[in-house]
Structures are given as C-alpha cells and as structure tokens.
FIPAZA-574930 format. One record per residue (C-alpha): x negated, y negated, z; residue number from 0. Coordinates in Angstrom, 2 decimals, padded with zeros to 5 digits, always signed. Layout:
+---------+---------+---------+-----+
!      px !      py !      pz ! seq !
+---------+---------+---------+-----+
!       X !       Y !       Z ! NUM !
...
+---------+---------+---------+-----+
This chain:
+---------+---------+---------+-----+
!      px !      py !      pz ! seq !
+---------+---------+---------+-----+
! +014.44 ! -020.48 ! +008.62 !   0 !
! +015.01 ! -020.06 ! +005.09 !   1 !
! +015.40 ! -016.98 ! +003.28 !   2 !
! +012.18 ! -016.76 ! +001.47 !   3 !
! +010.50 ! -017.77 ! +005.14 !   4 !
! +011.71 ! -014.76 ! +006.93 !   5 !
! +010.76 ! -012.23 ! +004.26 !   6 !
! +007.56 ! -013.70 ! +004.40 !   7 !
! +007.70 ! -012.73 ! +008.10 !   8 !
! +008.93 ! -008.86 ! +007.31 !   9 !
! +005.58 ! -008.95 ! +005.00 !  10 !
! +003.20 ! -009.46 ! +007.33 !  11 !
! +005.21 ! -007.24 ! +009.61 !  12 !
! +004.63 ! -004.66 ! +007.80 !  13 !
! +001.04 ! -005.41 ! +006.79 !  14 !
! +000.46 ! -005.43 ! +010.59 !  15 !
! +002.10 ! -001.48 ! +010.71 !  16 !
! +000.32 ! -000.79 ! +007.27 !  17 !
! -002.82 ! -001.37 ! +009.08 !  18 !
! -002.99 ! +001.30 ! +011.60 !  19 !
! -002.32 ! +003.80 ! +008.47 !  20 !
! -005.85 ! +003.67 ! +006.79 !  21 !
! -007.59 ! +005.00 ! +010.30 !  22 !
! -004.90 ! +007.45 ! +010.42 !  23 !
! -005.54 ! +009.12 ! +007.19 !  24 !
! -008.78 ! +008.87 ! +007.32 !  25 !
! -008.78 ! +011.25 ! +010.82 !  26 !
! -006.26 ! +013.09 ! +008.70 !  27 !
! -008.84 ! +013.66 ! +006.56 !  28 !
! -011.67 ! +014.61 ! +008.99 !  29 !
! -009.27 ! +017.10 ! +011.23 !  30 !
! -008.85 ! +018.89 ! +007.43 !  31 !
! -012.31 ! +019.02 ! +006.23 !  32 !
! -012.89 ! +020.70 ! +010.05 !  33 !
! -009.90 ! +023.94 ! +008.75 !  34 !
! -012.29 ! +023.82 ! +005.17 !  35 !
! -014.82 ! +021.57 ! +005.12 !  36 !
! -015.41 ! +022.71 ! +000.83 !  37 !
! -011.68 ! +021.85 ! -000.74 !  38 !
! -012.37 ! +018.22 ! -002.69 !  39 !
! -011.34 ! +015.51 ! -001.32 !  40 !
! -008.98 ! +014.63 ! -004.29 !  41 !
! -007.31 ! +017.50 ! -002.69 !  42 !
! -006.43 ! +015.47 ! +001.07 !  43 !
! -005.83 ! +012.80 ! +000.11 !  44 !
! -002.58 ! +014.29 ! -002.48 !  45 !
! -001.50 ! +016.49 ! +000.64 !  46 !
! -001.51 ! +013.77 ! +002.79 !  47 !
! +000.33 ! +012.02 ! +000.88 !  48 !
! +002.59 ! +014.69 ! -000.95 !  49 !
! +003.79 ! +015.31 ! +003.45 !  50 !
! +003.55 ! +012.28 ! +004.14 !  51 !
! +006.37 ! +011.18 ! +001.86 !  52 !
! +008.65 ! +014.69 ! +001.36 !  53 !
! +008.79 ! +014.16 ! +005.36 !  54 !
! +009.97 ! +010.44 ! +004.93 !  55 !
! +012.25 ! +011.22 ! +001.64 !  56 !
! +014.02 ! +014.00 ! +003.89 !  57 !
! +014.16 ! +011.71 ! +007.14 !  58 !
! +015.31 ! +008.79 ! +004.64 !  59 !
! +017.04 ! +011.32 ! +002.89 !  60 !
! +019.84 ! +011.94 ! +006.23 !  61 !
! +020.11 ! +008.35 ! +006.98 !  62 !
! +021.52 ! +007.94 ! +003.19 !  63 !
! +023.86 ! +010.81 ! +003.46 !  64 !
! +026.88 ! +008.78 ! +003.23 !  65 !
! +026.44 ! +006.78 ! +000.55 !  66 !
! +023.77 ! +008.69 ! -001.79 !  67 !
! +026.50 ! +010.02 ! -003.94 !  68 !
! +026.60 ! +006.51 ! -004.87 !  69 !
! +023.29 ! +006.28 ! -005.86 !  70 !
! +023.56 ! +004.33 ! -009.19 !  71 !
! +021.65 ! +004.64 ! -012.91 !  72 !
! +019.25 ! +001.67 ! -011.99 !  73 !
! +018.90 ! +002.77 ! -008.73 !  74 !
! +016.70 ! +006.46 ! -010.39 !  75 !
! +015.10 ! +003.50 ! -012.24 !  76 !
! +014.35 ! +000.85 ! -009.91 !  77 !
! +013.04 ! +004.09 ! -007.06 !  78 !
! +011.72 ! +006.28 ! -009.82 !  79 !
! +009.19 ! +003.06 ! -010.58 !  80 !
! +007.74 ! +002.24 ! -006.88 !  81 !
! +007.23 ! +005.90 ! -006.47 !  82 !
! +004.78 ! +006.75 ! -009.61 !  83 !
! +002.93 ! +003.54 ! -009.44 !  84 !
! +002.63 ! +003.92 ! -005.23 !  85 !
! +002.15 ! +007.56 ! -005.52 !  86 !
! -000.89 ! +007.55 ! -007.95 !  87 !
! -001.72 ! +004.43 ! -006.42 !  88 !
! -002.33 ! +005.90 ! -002.91 !  89 !
! -003.74 ! +009.19 ! -003.97 !  90 !
! -006.90 ! +007.05 ! -005.76 !  91 !
! -007.07 ! +005.18 ! -003.12 !  92 !
! -007.36 ! +006.93 ! -000.01 !  93 !
! -009.59 ! +009.43 ! -002.69 !  94 !
! -011.97 ! +006.11 ! -003.44 !  95 !
! -012.17 ! +005.84 ! -000.27 !  96 !
! -014.28 ! +009.13 ! +000.16 !  97 !
! -017.36 ! +007.78 ! -002.14 !  98 !
! -017.73 ! +004.30 ! -001.42 !  99 !
! -017.73 ! +001.52 ! +001.10 ! 100 !
! -015.07 ! +001.11 ! +002.98 ! 101 !
! -015.70 ! -002.63 ! +002.81 ! 102 !
! -015.86 ! -002.24 ! -000.78 ! 103 !
! -012.80 ! -000.05 ! -000.93 ! 104 !
! -010.70 ! -003.25 ! +001.06 ! 105 !
! -011.52 ! -005.81 ! -001.09 ! 106 !
! -011.33 ! -004.13 ! -004.23 ! 107 !
! -007.38 ! -002.82 ! -003.27 ! 108 !
! -006.46 ! -007.20 ! -003.21 ! 109 !
! -007.17 ! -007.44 ! -006.64 ! 110 !
! -003.64 ! -007.90 ! -006.70 ! 111 !
! -003.41 ! -010.80 ! -005.68 ! 112 !
! -005.50 ! -011.91 ! -008.97 ! 113 !
! -004.07 ! -009.73 ! -011.14 ! 114 !
! -000.12 ! -010.57 ! -010.69 ! 115 !
! -000.61 ! -014.27 ! -011.71 ! 116 !
! -003.25 ! -012.96 ! -013.97 ! 117 !
! -000.42 ! -011.41 ! -015.61 ! 118 !
! +002.51 ! -013.93 ! -014.81 ! 119 !
! +000.26 ! -016.16 ! -017.23 ! 120 !
! +000.46 ! -013.79 ! -019.93 ! 121 !
! +004.01 ! -012.65 ! -019.74 ! 122 !
! +004.79 ! -016.45 ! -019.50 ! 123 !
! +002.43 ! -018.14 ! -021.62 ! 124 !
! +001.68 ! -020.89 ! -019.67 ! 125 !
! -001.20 ! -021.26 ! -016.39 ! 126 !
! -000.40 ! -020.46 ! -012.94 ! 127 !
! +000.56 ! -023.27 ! -010.69 ! 128 !
! -002.53 ! -024.85 ! -009.50 ! 129 !
! -001.14 ! -024.22 ! -005.47 ! 130 !
! -001.27 ! -020.57 ! -007.21 ! 131 !
! -004.58 ! -020.21 ! -008.02 ! 132 !
! -006.45 ! -021.95 ! -005.03 ! 133 !
! -004.48 ! -019.92 ! -002.41 ! 134 !
! -005.21 ! -016.89 ! -004.91 ! 135 !
! -008.91 ! -017.57 ! -004.68 ! 136 !
! -009.02 ! -018.85 ! -001.29 ! 137 !
! -007.87 ! -014.35 ! -000.57 ! 138 !
! -010.12 ! -013.43 ! -002.48 ! 139 !
! -012.77 ! -015.16 ! -001.18 ! 140 !
! -011.74 ! -014.31 ! +002.38 ! 141 !
! -011.51 ! -010.65 ! +001.62 ! 142 !
! -014.75 ! -010.59 ! +000.23 ! 143 !
! -015.73 ! -012.49 ! +004.03 ! 144 !
! -013.44 ! -010.41 ! +005.71 ! 145 !
! -015.27 ! -006.64 ! +004.09 ! 146 !
! -018.84 ! -008.33 ! +004.61 ! 147 !
! -019.20 ! -007.43 ! +000.62 ! 148 !
! -022.98 ! -008.41 ! -000.47 ! 149 !
! -024.36 ! -008.15 ! -003.74 ! 150 !
! -026.30 ! -004.97 ! -002.47 ! 151 !
! -023.41 ! -003.44 ! -001.34 ! 152 !
! -021.53 ! -003.73 ! -004.76 ! 153 !
! -022.04 ! -001.11 ! -007.41 ! 154 !
! -019.52 ! +000.78 ! -009.46 ! 155 !
! -018.85 ! +004.28 ! -009.98 ! 156 !
! -016.39 ! +006.84 ! -008.92 ! 157 !
! -014.79 ! +005.33 ! -005.73 ! 158 !
! -014.84 ! +002.03 ! -006.88 ! 159 !
! -012.63 ! +002.78 ! -010.43 ! 160 !
! -010.50 ! +004.76 ! -008.19 ! 161 !
! -009.67 ! +001.95 ! -006.10 ! 162 !
! -009.49 ! -000.50 ! -008.23 ! 163 !
! -007.56 ! +001.13 ! -010.54 ! 164 !
! -005.60 ! +001.97 ! -007.58 ! 165 !
! -004.94 ! -001.53 ! -007.28 ! 166 !
! -004.09 ! -001.55 ! -010.60 ! 167 !
! -000.90 ! +000.29 ! -009.87 ! 168 !
! +000.31 ! -001.51 ! -007.17 ! 169 !
! -000.07 ! -004.37 ! -009.12 ! 170 !
! +002.32 ! -003.16 ! -011.02 ! 171 !
! +004.49 ! -001.40 ! -008.20 ! 172 !
! +005.08 ! -004.97 ! -006.54 ! 173 !
! +005.73 ! -006.53 ! -010.31 ! 174 !
! +008.39 ! -003.27 ! -010.31 ! 175 !
! +010.18 ! -004.58 ! -007.30 ! 176 !
! +010.32 ! -008.15 ! -008.39 ! 177 !
! +012.26 ! -007.59 ! -012.04 ! 178 !
! +015.84 ! -008.82 ! -011.90 ! 179 !
! +018.01 ! -006.70 ! -012.74 ! 180 !
! +017.71 ! -004.45 ! -009.58 ! 181 !
! +018.89 ! -007.22 ! -007.39 ! 182 !
! +021.82 ! -005.55 ! -007.15 ! 183 !
! +020.45 ! -002.31 ! -006.45 ! 184 !
! +020.54 ! -000.84 ! -002.54 ! 185 !
! +017.22 ! -000.83 ! -001.37 ! 186 !
! +017.31 ! +002.44 ! +000.80 ! 187 !
! +018.59 ! +004.17 ! -002.19 ! 188 !
! +016.09 ! +002.70 ! -003.94 ! 189 !
! +013.42 ! +003.49 ! -001.68 ! 190 !
! +015.24 ! +007.13 ! -000.81 ! 191 !
! +014.40 ! +007.83 ! -004.67 ! 192 !
! +011.24 ! +006.59 ! -004.10 ! 193 !
! +009.71 ! +008.97 ! -001.72 ! 194 !
! +010.91 ! +011.87 ! -003.59 ! 195 !
! +009.03 ! +010.78 ! -006.50 ! 196 !
! +005.93 ! +009.94 ! -004.38 ! 197 !
! +006.17 ! +013.96 ! -003.15 ! 198 !
! +007.20 ! +014.84 ! -006.57 ! 199 !
! +004.02 ! +013.27 ! -007.93 ! 200 !
! +001.99 ! +014.04 ! -005.60 ! 201 !
! +002.42 ! +017.86 ! -005.04 ! 202 !
! +001.35 ! +019.00 ! -008.66 ! 203 !
! -001.93 ! +016.96 ! -007.75 ! 204 !
! -002.45 ! +019.27 ! -004.30 ! 205 !
! -001.47 ! +022.61 ! -005.22 ! 206 !
! -003.64 ! +021.81 ! -008.39 ! 207 !
! -006.44 ! +020.85 ! -006.46 ! 208 !
! -006.02 ! +023.38 ! -003.92 ! 209 !
! -009.33 ! +025.49 ! -002.79 ! 210 !
! -007.02 ! +028.72 ! -001.95 ! 211 !
! -003.12 ! +029.82 ! -002.22 ! 212 !
! -003.58 ! +029.31 ! +001.51 ! 213 !
! -005.26 ! +025.99 ! +001.81 ! 214 !
! -001.77 ! +023.67 ! +001.38 ! 215 !
! -001.22 ! +025.91 ! +005.06 ! 216 !
! -004.06 ! +026.08 ! +007.18 ! 217 !
! -005.65 ! +021.97 ! +006.24 ! 218 !
! -003.51 ! +020.55 ! +008.35 ! 219 !
! -002.53 ! +023.48 ! +010.84 ! 220 !
! -003.65 ! +021.64 ! +013.77 ! 221 !
! -001.99 ! +019.81 ! +016.60 ! 222 !
! -004.15 ! +016.73 ! +016.04 ! 223 !
! -003.22 ! +016.55 ! +012.10 ! 224 !
! +000.89 ! +016.89 ! +013.13 ! 225 !
! +001.06 ! +014.45 ! +015.44 ! 226 !
! -001.30 ! +011.79 ! +013.19 ! 227 !
! +000.65 ! +012.92 ! +010.34 ! 228 !
! +004.04 ! +012.57 ! +012.49 ! 229 !
! +002.93 ! +008.65 ! +012.93 ! 230 !
! +001.96 ! +008.04 ! +009.36 ! 231 !
! +005.30 ! +008.94 ! +008.65 ! 232 !
! +006.50 ! +006.69 ! +010.92 ! 233 !
! +005.17 ! +004.48 ! +011.37 ! 234 !
! +003.56 ! +003.71 ! +007.80 ! 235 !
! +006.38 ! +005.13 ! +006.17 ! 236 !
! +009.81 ! +004.84 ! +007.39 ! 237 !
! +009.44 ! +001.40 ! +009.12 ! 238 !
! +007.41 ! -000.39 ! +006.27 ! 239 !
! +008.54 ! +000.68 ! +002.82 ! 240 !
! +012.16 ! +000.46 ! +003.39 ! 241 !
! +011.59 ! -003.17 ! +005.28 ! 242 !
! +009.18 ! -004.35 ! +001.70 ! 243 !
! +012.05 ! -002.94 ! -000.20 ! 244 !
! +014.19 ! -005.28 ! +000.78 ! 245 !
! +012.75 ! -008.23 ! +001.40 ! 246 !
! +009.93 ! -008.87 ! -001.24 ! 247 !
! +012.73 ! -009.62 ! -004.11 ! 248 !
! +013.30 ! -013.32 ! -001.83 ! 249 !
! +009.65 ! -014.60 ! -002.96 ! 250 !
! +008.02 ! -014.58 ! -006.02 ! 251 !
! +005.98 ! -011.60 ! -006.70 ! 252 !
! +002.09 ! -013.72 ! -006.31 ! 253 !
! +002.42 ! -014.86 ! -002.31 ! 254 !
! +004.02 ! -010.98 ! -001.81 ! 255 !
! +000.58 ! -009.72 ! -003.10 ! 256 !
! -000.98 ! -013.15 ! -000.48 ! 257 !
! +000.71 ! -011.45 ! +001.87 ! 258 !
! +000.36 ! -007.79 ! +000.99 ! 259 !
! -003.53 ! -009.35 ! +001.89 ! 260 !
! -003.62 ! -009.88 ! +004.83 ! 261 !
! -002.96 ! -005.48 ! +005.74 ! 262 !
! -006.93 ! -005.86 ! +006.17 ! 263 !
! -006.83 ! -008.45 ! +008.21 ! 264 !
! -004.76 ! -006.71 ! +010.74 ! 265 !
! -007.14 ! -003.47 ! +009.33 ! 266 !
! -009.74 ! -004.76 ! +010.63 ! 267 !
! -008.39 ! -005.80 ! +013.65 ! 268 !
! -006.83 ! -002.00 ! +014.26 ! 269 !
! -010.20 ! -000.58 ! +013.87 ! 270 !
! -011.41 ! -002.62 ! +016.87 ! 271 !
! -010.18 ! +000.03 ! +019.70 ! 272 !
! -007.68 ! +002.78 ! +017.30 ! 273 !
! -010.73 ! +005.10 ! +015.86 ! 274 !
! -011.99 ! +005.62 ! +019.46 ! 275 !
! -008.48 ! +007.27 ! +020.79 ! 276 !
! -007.97 ! +008.55 ! +017.95 ! 277 !
! -011.25 ! +010.35 ! +018.23 ! 278 !
! -010.58 ! +011.56 ! +021.82 ! 279 !
! -007.32 ! +013.31 ! +021.02 ! 280 !
! -008.43 ! +014.77 ! +017.76 ! 281 !
! -011.75 ! +015.34 ! +018.90 ! 282 !
! -013.70 ! +014.09 ! +016.25 ! 283 !
! -016.12 ! +011.51 ! +015.43 ! 284 !
! -014.40 ! +007.77 ! +014.46 ! 285 !
! -016.30 ! +005.58 ! +016.06 ! 286 !
! -014.64 ! +001.81 ! +016.63 ! 287 !
! -015.79 ! -001.38 ! +014.28 ! 288 !
! -016.76 ! -004.07 ! +015.70 ! 289 !
! -015.68 ! -008.24 ! +016.56 ! 290 !
! -017.85 ! -010.38 ! +014.12 ! 291 !
! -017.81 ! -013.93 ! +012.39 ! 292 !
! -017.04 ! -012.05 ! +008.81 ! 293 !
! -014.23 ! -010.76 ! +010.26 ! 294 !
! -012.52 ! -013.86 ! +011.90 ! 295 !
! -013.99 ! -015.80 ! +009.32 ! 296 !
! -012.26 ! -013.63 ! +006.57 ! 297 !
! -009.15 ! -013.15 ! +008.12 ! 298 !
! -008.82 ! -017.33 ! +008.75 ! 299 !
! -009.15 ! -017.91 ! +005.20 ! 300 !
! -006.11 ! -015.28 ! +004.08 ! 301 !
! -003.65 ! -016.55 ! +006.62 ! 302 !
! -004.31 ! -020.37 ! +004.91 ! 303 !
! -003.97 ! -019.13 ! +001.37 ! 304 !
! -000.58 ! -017.79 ! +002.64 ! 305 !
! -000.16 ! -020.68 ! +004.31 ! 306 !
! -000.59 ! -022.90 ! +001.47 ! 307 !
! +002.38 ! -021.44 ! +000.10 ! 308 !
! +004.30 ! -020.50 ! +002.26 ! 309 !
! +004.25 ! -024.81 ! +003.10 ! 310 !
! +004.26 ! -025.74 ! -001.07 ! 311 !
! +005.38 ! -022.76 ! -002.84 ! 312 !
! +005.50 ! -022.82 ! -006.53 ! 313 !
! +008.26 ! -023.02 ! -008.93 ! 314 !
! +009.72 ! -019.98 ! -010.00 ! 315 !
! +009.76 ! -019.32 ! -013.36 ! 316 !
! +012.43 ! -019.40 ! -015.82 ! 317 !
! +013.26 ! -016.75 ! -018.60 ! 318 !
! +015.05 ! -017.96 ! -021.90 ! 319 !
! +016.50 ! -014.52 ! -022.26 ! 320 !
! +017.71 ! -013.10 ! -019.19 ! 321 !
! +018.37 ! -009.10 ! -018.70 ! 322 !
! +021.64 ! -008.17 ! -018.25 ! 323 !
! +022.60 ! -006.49 ! -015.24 ! 324 !
! +023.23 ! -002.92 ! -016.43 ! 325 !
! +020.24 ! -003.10 ! -018.67 ! 326 !
! +018.18 ! +000.65 ! -018.29 ! 327 !
+---------+---------+---------+-----+
C-alpha cells in the first residue's frame, strides 16, 4: 500500500468520525437552549467549540508533555494558523446551521472542493488537470444531490453567508497544512498548539455573547450536555485532528478537499439512527432522517470522484523557488 493510499484511507476514517459531530453539536445546542432559551445562537456555537478545544488541548498537552519543551517556532506558526482558520470556521458553520436548512449547510460547506483547485490554479498560473476539475465537479454535484438541494431551497441569508465563509476558512486551513515549510514539524505538538489557539479564539466570543455572568456555567450544566461534550471531544476531536494533521500533507490539498467531501456521506448515514439515540438519552426532540435515493446517488458520486483521483492522481505542482525550511 502506497503512502498516499494509506493517507487517503486515514482521512476517510477521520471523516467517518467527524460525521457524528453534526448531530452531537446540534443536540448540545438544543440541550443548552433548554437551560437558556433566550441566549443567542452565536453564544451556544462559540461556547461549545471553546469547551471542546479547551478539553482537547489539555488532554493532548498531557500526552505530549515530555516533548513540549522541544516545541519549535514553525510548529507554533503551523498550529496557530490551523487554530485560527479552524476556530473561526467552526463557529461560523455551527451558527450558520441555525439560520439555514441542514441540506443547504451541507452543500455550501463542500465549497472548498472547488475553492482549493481554483486557488491553486491562480497561484501556479495554470488550469487544473482535467481529472481534477472533473472529480471536483462530480463531487460538488454529488453533494447537491446528497443535500437534496433544489432551486426553491437555495437563497442567500445569514446562514448561507456564514456557512460559505466557514468553508472559505476551511479552505485556508487545508492549504495551510500543505505548506512545504511545515514538513519537518511534529504533528502532535502542532496540533496541541492548534487546539489551544482554537480555544483562545472562541472563549472571547462566548464571553462577549453570554446573556449574563452565570450563563457560561448554566448553558451545559446537565449530565446530557456533559456526556455529549465528552463524546464530541473524544471521538470527533482527539482521535480525528491529530490523524488528519499528520496524514493530510502526504497527499495534495485538492485530493484532501475531495476526501473531506465524504464527511456528509457518513453524516447522512449516521443521521439515520443516531439522533433518536441522543433524543432518548438527552430528552430532546431530534428525529432520525430516512434513507432515500438522493443519499445513495449523491454518496455514490462523491465516492466515484475520490476513486477517480485515487487511481489517476494529478501531477504535483512545482515551485520555482522553494521556501527554506527555517522560513517564518
């Protein structure tokens, strides 16, 4: 098995784990709204992400405790960029879910599969390879089918703009991780910095949008919220991000963007059974989704697009003047 194939399989696994994050975050917001019905959606989004990455940062710092004294300037630079892109992107995505249809959110989030090759074509002043454009368009059409997106559903308001802005930030995160000067970094230490920066980015937002001084403690002060936050931190954060940050640089950013498009495929599958389990345990009303032709057809197109690039990968871009390894 080649390194790129192994990396692709690992990223697909991370997407399967991330699939649980959408129903978990949606359930956490419902649980929090029970305690604070008049709080803003931005407060719940930023608080959830702040707690999630604070816990993850503490755990990963303990895991890396013996090597943290060897933290380099480039690892801080890499983790800081990933944390800034990721923290703001997740807040926009989670808040945008409240103001748009779930199908529209799922579709717009996949915009990075077009944004990445578009940026690379501008950067290297050449058109993307035919198989790249074909696979990206196929994945985007699959995402539209998966989301059951119709012309009557699509309009631009707060939710759509926030989701699209979040996708733009995720594009920056994927491209930032690909930068050649980070190849010698220790991915675990860089991910620790990433978690800390994500927490530091979102805590001020949570405090600024809190409806009162005690809201931070009241929002998720229930057994259901604590269990959901623990599951979100463990399964969807501590397992996935270190793996993604280590393996994604083994493939191109375009391939990574397409592989990340498998996340809504797994999310649609998880939504067939997981919401009812959460509802039963947390005492909320979150019904399961149903299997339909759109899910099968959309998921199949996304998988075909990924298989296309897996077996016919594009040539790696060349840089006329490589960046020195010790550059800032």
